C-alpha positions in Angstrom: 0.0 0.0 0.0 1.4 3.4 -1.0 1.0 6.5 1.1 -0.6 9.7 -0.1 1.6 12.2 -1.8 1.4 15.7 -0.3 4.3 17.2 -2.2 2.2 19.3 -4.6 1.8 22.9 -3.6 -1.4 25.0 -3.5 -0.3 26.7 -6.8 -0.1 23.4 -8.6 -3.5 22.2 -7.4 -6.5 23.4 -9.4 -9.9 23.5 -7.6 -12.5 21.9 -9.9 -15.3 23.9 -8.3 -13.8 27.1 -9.8 -14.9 26.0 -13.3 -18.5 26.3 -12.2 -18.3 29.7 -10.5 -18.6 32.7 -12.7 -16.5 35.7 -12.1 -18.3 38.9 -11.2 -17.9 41.5 -13.8 -16.6 44.8 -12.5 -19.3 47.5 -12.6 -18.2 50.9 -13.9 -18.2 53.6 -11.3 -20.3 56.7 -12.2 -18.7 59.9 -11.1 -20.6 61.8 -8.4 -22.1 65.1 -9.6 -20.6 68.2 -8.1 -22.7 69.6 -5.3 -22.7 73.2 -6.6 -24.4 72.3 -9.9 -28.2 72.2 -9.7 -29.4 69.1 -11.5 -32.7 67.5 -12.2 -33.2 63.8 -11.3 -32.6 61.6 -14.3 -35.4 59.1 -14.6 -33.0 56.7 -16.3 -30.7 56.6 -13.3 -32.5 55.5 -10.2 -30.4 55.3 -7.1 -30.9 52.2 -5.1 -31.5 52.3 -1.4 -28.6 50.2 -0.2 -27.4 51.9 3.0 -28.8 50.6 6.2 -29.5 52.7 9.3 -30.3 51.5 12.8 -32.3 54.1 14.8 -33.4 53.9 18.4 -36.6 55.7 19.2 -39.3 55.8 21.8 -42.0 53.1 21.2 -44.7 55.8 21.3 -43.0 57.8 18.4 -42.6 54.5 16.4 -46.3 53.8 16.8 -47.2 57.3 15.7 -45.0 57.2 12.7 -46.3 53.7 11.8 -49.9 55.0 12.0 -49.1 57.9 9.7 -47.4 55.7 7.2 -50.4 53.3 7.2 -52.8 56.3 6.7 -50.8 57.6 3.8 -50.5 54.1 2.2 -46.7 54.0 2.6 -44.3 51.6 4.3 -42.6 52.7 7.4 -39.3 52.9 5.4 -40.9 55.0 2.7 -42.2 57.5 5.2 -38.9 57.8 6.9 -37.0 58.1 3.6 -39.4 60.8 2.2 -39.3 62.7 5.5 -35.5 62.7 5.7 -35.2 63.6 2.0 -37.5 66.6 2.5 -35.6 67.7 5.5 -32.2 67.4 3.7 -33.7 69.4 0.8 -34.8 72.2 3.1 -31.5 72.3 4.9 -29.6 72.6 1.6 -31.8 75.5 0.5 -30.8 77.3 3.6 
């Protein structure tokens, strides 16, 4: 009986699973617009909501906001997003 040969290095060994895994194509980065140039939103470019935020609030405030969102036919997240966006717009105007 012959023993196992462990003399091959990691560089010589090819993982057969790698032939089934596709490589992710790099996505081109879009340059951020300058803040001093007023621009309209481009309907062809829709920014995805990919940042997460954890907020601690009083349960009574959460219940009030949830009720407002329900009455407006919005999700809780949509209500917070639109409220924060309106606030940021007002602050930028000065």
